[in-house]
Backbone as ProteinMPNN parsed JSONL, in Angstrom:
{"seq_chain_A": "MLTTAPGGGYQPFSRTSAAAPFVTGTAALLWSTAPDLSAARIRAALCLPGTARRSIVPPLLNASASLRALGRAA", "coords_chain_A": {"N_chain_A": [[174.416, 171.075, 192.501], [176.471, 172.19, 194.437], [175.737, 175.642, 197.187], [175.495, 178.561, 198.873], [175.691, 179.027, 202.319], [174.057, 179.964, 205.126], [175.569, 180.914, 207.874], [177.934, 180.767, 207.091], [179.74, 178.532, 204.671], [179.093, 175.788, 202.396], [176.483, 174.183, 201.361], [174.181, 171.436, 199.74], [172.52, 172.222, 196.994], [169.128, 171.636, 195.072], [166.783, 169.922, 192.385], [163.182, 171.557, 191.597], [163.265, 174.85, 193.671], [166.425, 174.517, 192.748], [166.241, 175.053, 189.314], [164.43, 176.121, 189.323], [165.642, 179.376, 188.754], [166.878, 178.74, 186.366], [166.035, 177.82, 184.651], [163.597, 180.636, 184.043], [165.793, 182.643, 183.304], [166.416, 181.805, 181.649], [164.101, 181.759, 179.416], [163.813, 184.812, 179.477], [166.345, 185.848, 179.172], [165.542, 184.848, 176.167], [163.069, 185.684, 175.69], [164.052, 188.569, 175.126], [165.131, 188.909, 173.42], [162.961, 189.377, 171.703], [161.081, 190.584, 171.709], [158.455, 190.973, 171.113], [157.703, 188.679, 170.692], [154.978, 185.708, 171.963], [154.156, 184.697, 175.299], [153.489, 181.532, 175.595], [155.071, 180.562, 172.952], [158.1, 181.045, 173.673], [157.906, 179.651, 175.726], [157.215, 176.971, 174.233], [159.854, 176.937, 172.665], [160.997, 176.748, 174.594], [160.649, 173.976, 175.663], [161.836, 172.754, 173.612], [159.962, 170.582, 171.787], [160.735, 169.068, 169.957], [162.646, 167.266, 170.637], [164.396, 164.877, 171.521], [163.148, 161.921, 173.986], [163.922, 159.588, 175.92], [162.649, 158.478, 177.942], [161.229, 159.32, 181.186], [162.538, 162.102, 182.722], [162.996, 165.33, 182.396], [163.793, 167.104, 179.215], [167.832, 168.181, 179.204], [168.115, 172.186, 179.1], [169.203, 173.864, 176.927], [170.103, 176.253, 175.922], [171.192, 177.892, 173.796], [169.392, 176.088, 171.509], [167.45, 176.91, 171.796], [166.785, 179.39, 171.255], [167.461, 179.753, 168.446], [165.431, 178.11, 168.007], [164.203, 179.602, 167.95], [164.845, 181.685, 165.204], [166.807, 182.941, 166.145], [170.541, 183.747, 166.577], [172.497, 181.684, 167.922]], "CA_chain_A": [[174.315, 172.218, 192.735], [176.047, 174.034, 195.797], [175.31, 176.79, 197.078], [176.199, 179.809, 199.798], [174.795, 178.104, 203.865], [173.707, 180.574, 206.789], [176.349, 181.313, 209.049], [179.061, 179.997, 206.563], [180.373, 176.623, 204.575], [178.244, 175.361, 201.352], [175.793, 173.123, 201.587], [173.586, 171.251, 197.91], [170.899, 173.766, 196.337], [168.866, 171.005, 193.598], [165.414, 170.117, 192.216], [163.083, 172.21, 190.829], [164.268, 175.158, 194.028], [167.583, 174.715, 191.926], [166.987, 175.241, 188.679], [164.02, 177.942, 188.584], [165.815, 180.252, 188.555], [168.213, 178.565, 185.015], [165.378, 178.423, 183.2], [163.224, 181.706, 183.907], [166.457, 183.348, 183.834], [166.894, 181.479, 180.384], [162.58, 182.739, 179.257], [164.181, 186.022, 179.863], [167.431, 186.437, 177.33], [164.822, 184.17, 174.52], [162.976, 187.482, 175.387], [164.966, 190.506, 175.185], [165.233, 188.227, 171.334], [161.774, 189.308, 170.989], [159.49, 190.92, 173.339], [156.631, 191.017, 170.111], [156.614, 186.742, 170.885], [153.974, 185.625, 173.647], [154.416, 183.61, 176.058], [153.759, 180.328, 174.111], [156.188, 180.899, 172.148], [158.673, 181.361, 174.409], [157.826, 178.169, 176.039], [157.992, 175.768, 173.058], [161.029, 177.117, 172.091], [162.542, 176.244, 176.014], [160.488, 172.561, 175.607], [161.66, 171.932, 172.428], [159.266, 169.144, 171.498], [161.31, 167.569, 168.734], [163.63, 167.394, 171.736], [164.036, 163.029, 171.91], [163.522, 161.496, 175.309], [164.031, 157.725, 176.291], [162.499, 157.802, 179.84], [159.856, 160.61, 182.416], [163.015, 162.88, 182.915], [162.989, 166.343, 181.294], [165.844, 167.304, 179.32], [168.354, 169.734, 179.931], [167.995, 173.304, 179.55], [170.413, 174.087, 176.173], [170.121, 178.235, 175.42], [171.771, 178.617, 172.509], [169.036, 175.893, 170.61], [166.015, 177.678, 172.351], [167.237, 180.428, 170.812], [167.584, 178.757, 167.073], [164.392, 177.716, 167.436], [163.287, 180.796, 167.248], [165.061, 181.988, 164.312], [167.822, 183.989, 166.383], [171.665, 183.576, 166.078], [173.149, 181.076, 169.086]], "C_chain_A": [[175.138, 172.818, 194.614], [175.647, 175.079, 195.918], [175.571, 177.737, 198.761], [175.654, 179.652, 201.849], [174.946, 179.25, 205.298], [174.843, 180.243, 207.252], [178.394, 180.521, 208.615], [179.501, 178.993, 206.225], [179.275, 176.927, 202.904], [177.38, 174.844, 202.167], [174.432, 172.662, 199.813], [172.548, 171.712, 198.569], [170.377, 171.791, 195.121], [167.459, 171.091, 193.535], [164.615, 171.428, 191.743], [163.709, 174.398, 191.758], [165.379, 175.505, 193.235], [167.085, 174.946, 190.392], [165.35, 176.047, 188.191], [164.727, 179.347, 188.146], [167.273, 180.661, 187.12], [167.24, 178.65, 184.551], [165.103, 179.699, 183.19], [165.052, 182.823, 182.99], [166.765, 183.268, 181.897], [165.737, 182.192, 178.954], [163.444, 183.583, 178.433], [165.07, 186.39, 178.795], [166.759, 185.692, 175.722], [164.252, 185.438, 174.254], [162.898, 188.61, 175.104], [165.526, 189.331, 174.015], [164.779, 189.244, 170.269], [160.549, 189.128, 171.902], [158.426, 191.059, 172.367], [156.29, 189.22, 170.964], [155.413, 186.285, 172.35], [154.957, 184.451, 174.342], [155.017, 182.654, 175.982], [154.389, 179.934, 173.759], [157.435, 180.476, 172.757], [158.856, 179.523, 175.155], [158.356, 177.713, 175.511], [158.972, 176.005, 172.779], [161.981, 176.661, 173.536], [162.402, 174.488, 175.888], [161.545, 172.081, 174.352], [160.857, 170.915, 172.523], [159.932, 168.858, 170.477], [162.613, 167.582, 169.795], [163.572, 165.178, 171.935], [164.825, 162.695, 173.147], [163.425, 159.96, 175.236], [163.139, 157.883, 178.13], [161.484, 159.694, 180.648], [160.637, 162.245, 182.134], [163.425, 164.142, 181.783], [163.459, 166.175, 180.639], [166.614, 169.016, 178.985], [167.919, 170.804, 179.543], [168.803, 173.838, 178.119], [169.435, 175.453, 175.829], [169.685, 178.358, 174.001], [170.374, 177.452, 171.302], [166.78, 176.099, 170.719], [165.783, 178.725, 171.524], [167.035, 180.369, 169.328], [166.416, 178.19, 166.733], [163.513, 179.046, 167.744], [163.464, 182.163, 166.483], [166.017, 183.176, 165.007], [169.323, 183.094, 166.616], [171.883, 182.613, 167.339], [174.95, 181.567, 168.866]], "O_chain_A": [[174.646, 173.474, 195.532], [175.159, 175.675, 194.957], [175.872, 177.037, 199.728], [175.227, 180.698, 202.338], [175.789, 179.238, 206.195], [175.191, 179.088, 207.005], [179.37, 180.109, 209.242], [179.811, 178.213, 207.126], [178.875, 178.015, 202.488], [177.383, 174.938, 203.395], [174.011, 173.524, 199.042], [171.978, 171.738, 199.659], [171.22, 171.046, 194.622], [166.804, 171.888, 194.206], [165.317, 172.406, 191.484], [164.294, 175.202, 191.033], [165.488, 176.693, 192.931], [168.203, 175.158, 189.923], [165.112, 176.452, 187.053], [164.313, 180.167, 187.326], [168.016, 181.606, 186.854], [167.155, 179.629, 183.811], [165.906, 180.384, 182.557], [164.893, 183.637, 182.081], [167.133, 184.155, 181.127], [166.109, 182.808, 177.955], [163.792, 183.405, 177.266], [164.779, 187.032, 177.786], [167.208, 185.858, 174.588], [164.491, 186.183, 173.303], [162.005, 189.43, 174.891], [166.733, 189.108, 174.115], [165.186, 189.723, 169.211], [159.732, 188.363, 172.416], [157.33, 191.298, 172.875], [155.292, 188.745, 171.506], [155.347, 186.736, 173.494], [155.925, 183.746, 174.059], [156.221, 182.43, 176.106], [154.619, 178.759, 174.047], [157.885, 179.422, 172.307], [159.688, 178.625, 175.026], [159.578, 177.601, 175.611], [159.458, 174.936, 172.412], [163.172, 176.355, 173.592], [163.367, 173.726, 175.946], [161.954, 170.92, 174.346], [161.059, 170.209, 173.511], [159.307, 167.951, 169.929], [163.636, 168.093, 169.34], [162.683, 164.506, 172.458], [165.999, 162.839, 173.487], [162.777, 159.346, 174.388], [163.32, 157.252, 179.171], [161.425, 160.867, 180.279], [160.072, 163.234, 181.667], [163.972, 163.998, 180.69], [164.003, 165.073, 180.708], [166.275, 170.171, 178.729], [166.707, 170.584, 179.523], [169.295, 174.848, 178.622], [168.237, 175.466, 175.545], [168.684, 178.661, 173.352], [170.298, 177.939, 170.174], [165.71, 175.76, 170.214], [164.657, 178.971, 171.09], [166.194, 181.201, 168.986], [166.156, 177.792, 165.598], [162.296, 179.223, 167.704], [162.875, 183.229, 166.664], [166.01, 184.29, 164.482], [169.26, 181.88, 166.812], [170.994, 182.996, 168.1], [175.792, 181.211, 169.69]]}, "name": "protein", "num_of_chains": 1, "seq": "MLTTAPGGGYQPFSRTSAAAPFVTGTAALLWSTAPDLSAARIRAALCLPGTARRSIVPPLLNASASLRALGRAA"}
């Protein structure tokens, strides 16, 4: 993804530095639907252990599937 660069213009932004805000924001969204849930339950919904993987690359973040995993409307 591209991000703004010092002095103007854009530069590539990737890896965990780019992923962290999206995952954190999704965790906050999930927790806002049920603040009584534990951090472990939120993490489990984010990781979706039932998602099949064919490589060491983790699955894409899917906020709607995570909400459904918590039993919330998506």
